[in-house]
C-alpha positions, 0 to 999 in steps of 0.5 A: 500500500503506497501513500503520497501523503501522511495518512495520520497516526492511526493509519500509519500505526496500522501500516506499521504493524505488518497487517497482512502478515499478522492477520494471515498468521493469526488466521492460520493458528485460529484455523488450526484451533477450529480444526482441533475442535475448539469452540467458536468463542475459543477460536475468536480468542486465539485469533485475537491473542495471536494477532495482538502478539504478531502486531507487536512484533511487526511494530518492533520490526519497523522500528529496528529497520527504519534506517535500512527501510529509508535507505532502500526507499521503502515508500510504504513504511511509515517510519522510513517516511517520517510519518511516525516517530519511533517513540510513538511505536514503542509506546504503542507496543507497551500499550499492546503488551499490557493488553497482550498479557491478560489476553494470552492468560485468558487462553489458560495459564500454561497456554498464555505463558507459551504464547508470551514466550512465542511473542518474546522470541518473535521480538528477538528476531529484530535484534542483530540475529536478523542480520545473520545466517541464524535469522531463521531461528526465532521464526522456527521457535516462535511458530514451533510453540504455537501447537503447545499454545493451542493444545494447552488452550482453553477458555479462561485462566487455569490448567487446560489440555496437555502437550502437543504432539512432537510431529506437530510441533516440528512441522509448525517450526518448519513452517515458521522457517518457510514464512521467514523466507517468503517474507524476505523475498520481496526485500532481498536486493535492498537487505543485501545492499544494506548489509542484512546477511540473513539466511534468505539473502545468503541462499539467494546469493547462491542459487538466485531469487527465481530459484529461491522463490520456486523452492520456497513455494514447493517447501511451504506446500510440502510442509502445509501438506504435512501439517494436513496429514499429521492433523488427520493422523497423529493430531494435536494432542499427545 
C-alpha cells in the first residue's frame, strides 16, 4: 500500500504493524484451533491473541529497520517516511503488551505463558540476529510454540489440555522457517545492499532469487501438506 501523503498516526500505526502478515498468521493459528475442535468463542480468542502478538512484533520490526527501510526507499513504511516517530511505535507496543498479557492468560495459564514466550522470541528476531545466518531461529521457535499454545489452550485462566504432539511442533517450526523465507523474498536486493546477511539473502546469493522463490513455494506446499496429514492422523494432542 503506497500513499503519497501522511495518512495520520492511526493509519500509519496500522501500516507499520505488518497487517497482512499479522492477520494471515493469526488466521492460520485460529484455523488450526477450529480444526482441532475448539469452540467458536475459543477460536475467536486465539485469533485475537495471536493477532495482537504479531502486531507488536511487526511494530518492533519497523522500528528496528527504519534506517535500512529509508535507505532502501521503502515508500510503504511509515517510519521510513517520518510519518511516525519511533517513540510513538514503542509506546504503542507497551500499551498493546498491557493488553496482550491478560489476553494470553485468558487462553489458560500454561497456554498464555507459552504464547508470551512465542511473542518474546518473535521480538528477538528484531535484534542483530536478523542480520545473520541464524535469522531463521526465532521464526522456527516462535511458530514451533503455536501447537503447544493450542494444545494447552481453553477458555479462561487455569490449567487446560496437555502437550502437543512432537510431529506437529516440528512441522509448525518448519512452517515458520518457510514463512521467514517467503516474507524476505521481496526485500532481498535492499537487504543485501544494506548489509543484511540473513539466511534467505545468503541462499539467494548462491542460487538466485527466482530459484529461491520456486524452492520456497514448494517447501511451503510440502510443509502445509505435512500439517494436514499429521492433523488427520497423529493429531494435535499427545
